C-alpha positions as CSV (number, residue, x, y, z in Angstrom):
1,M,11.5,2.4,6.9
2,P,9.9,4.6,4.3
3,N,6.3,5.6,4.8
4,I,4.4,4.1,1.8
5,S,0.7,4.8,1.5
6,W,-1.8,2.1,0.4
7,R,-2.5,4.3,-2.7
8,D,1.1,3.7,-3.8
9,A,1.4,0.1,-2.7
10,L,-1.9,-1.3,-4.0
11,P,-1.1,-0.9,-7.7
12,F,2.1,-2.8,-7.3
13,A,0.6,-5.5,-5.2
14,L,-2.1,-5.9,-7.8
15,A,0.6,-5.9,-10.6
16,A,2.4,-8.8,-8.7
17,F,-0.9,-10.8,-8.7
18,F,-1.2,-10.3,-12.4
19,V,2.4,-11.3,-13.0
20,A,1.8,-14.5,-11.0
21,G,-1.4,-15.2,-12.9
22,S,0.2,-14.5,-16.3
23,L,3.1,-16.9,-15.6
24,S,0.7,-19.7,-14.5
25,N,-1.4,-19.1,-17.6
26,I,1.4,-18.8,-20.1
27,V,3.2,-21.9,-18.8
28,A,-0.2,-23.6,-18.2
29,P,0.6,-26.8,-16.4
30,G,-1.7,-29.6,-17.4
31,S,-4.4,-28.8,-14.9
32,I,-4.8,-25.2,-16.1
33,Y,-4.6,-26.2,-19.7
34,E,-7.3,-28.8,-19.1
35,E,-9.6,-26.3,-17.4
36,Y,-9.5,-23.9,-20.3
37,L,-10.4,-26.8,-22.6
38,K,-13.2,-27.9,-20.2
39,W,-14.6,-24.4,-20.3
40,G,-14.8,-24.5,-24.0
41,Y,-11.9,-22.2,-24.9
42,P,-9.5,-22.9,-27.8
43,P,-6.1,-24.6,-27.0
44,W,-4.2,-21.3,-27.4
45,F,-6.5,-19.2,-25.2
46,H,-4.3,-19.6,-22.1
47,F,-1.5,-17.7,-23.9
48,F,-3.9,-14.9,-24.7
49,T,-5.1,-14.7,-21.1
50,G,-1.5,-14.7,-19.8
51,T,-0.5,-12.0,-22.2
52,M,-3.4,-9.8,-21.2
53,E,-2.5,-10.3,-17.5
54,L,1.2,-9.5,-18.1
55,T,0.1,-6.4,-20.1
56,T,-2.1,-5.4,-17.1
57,A,0.9,-5.8,-14.7
58,L,3.1,-3.6,-16.9
59,L,0.4,-0.9,-17.3
60,L,-0.3,-0.9,-13.5
61,S,3.4,-0.4,-12.8
62,W,3.7,3.0,-14.5
63,K,1.6,5.9,-13.2
64,P,0.6,7.4,-16.6
65,T,-0.8,4.0,-17.7
66,R,-2.2,2.9,-14.4
67,L,-5.9,3.7,-15.2
68,S,-5.6,1.7,-18.5
69,G,-4.0,-1.2,-16.5
70,A,-6.9,-1.1,-14.0
71,L,-9.4,-1.2,-16.8
72,L,-7.7,-4.0,-18.6
73,G,-7.2,-6.0,-15.4
74,G,-10.8,-5.5,-14.3
75,T,-12.0,-6.6,-17.7
76,V,-9.9,-9.8,-17.7
77,M,-11.0,-10.6,-14.1
78,C,-14.7,-10.0,-14.9
79,A,-14.3,-12.4,-17.8
80,A,-12.7,-15.0,-15.5
81,L,-15.4,-14.4,-13.0
82,A,-18.1,-14.9,-15.6
83,T,-16.4,-18.1,-16.8
84,V,-16.3,-19.8,-13.4
85,V,-19.8,-18.6,-12.3
86,I,-21.4,-19.8,-15.5
87,R,-19.7,-23.2,-15.0
88,G,-20.9,-23.3,-11.4
89,E,-17.3,-23.3,-10.0
90,Y,-18.1,-20.8,-7.3
91,A,-15.0,-21.7,-5.2
92,H,-12.9,-20.5,-8.1
93,A,-14.7,-17.1,-8.2
94,V,-13.1,-15.6,-5.1
95,P,-9.7,-14.6,-6.7
96,P,-11.1,-13.0,-9.8
97,F,-13.7,-11.2,-7.7
98,V,-11.1,-9.8,-5.4
99,A,-8.8,-8.8,-8.2
100,A,-11.6,-7.2,-10.2
101,T,-12.6,-5.2,-7.1
102,L,-9.1,-4.1,-6.4
103,S,-8.7,-3.1,-10.1
104,L,-11.8,-0.9,-9.6
105,V,-10.2,0.7,-6.5
106,V,-6.9,1.3,-8.4
107,G,-8.8,2.8,-11.3
108,W,-10.8,5.0,-9.0
109,I,-7.8,6.4,-7.2
110,S,-5.9,6.8,-10.6
111,R,-8.6,8.6,-12.6
112,G,-7.8,12.0,-13.7
113,R,-4.6,12.2,-11.7
114,G,-2.2,10.7,-14.2
115,E,-1.5,7.9,-11.7
């Protein structure tokens, strides 16, 4: 089994999280679509969010764009975190908080290294 460091694995694990999030937002089953409307977003906003998450995943997957992916992912997750906290839905705050934190870590280890 190859020896893979956490520095190499973390960006791909985070990218997988963003792929899953993008698919659920783009497809937006009724419950997700209704949440966006309840939060006051326009009917098309789930497509925008899903596109930003998919873009994040792609950027995280390639070393030269990894820092940009971490910045975009952190921004998207901070916006998601703000949305649920403002609405008082604290139980929904854990995944975006963790993803934003991991985006910060990936950004930190990628800065200035072309990773």
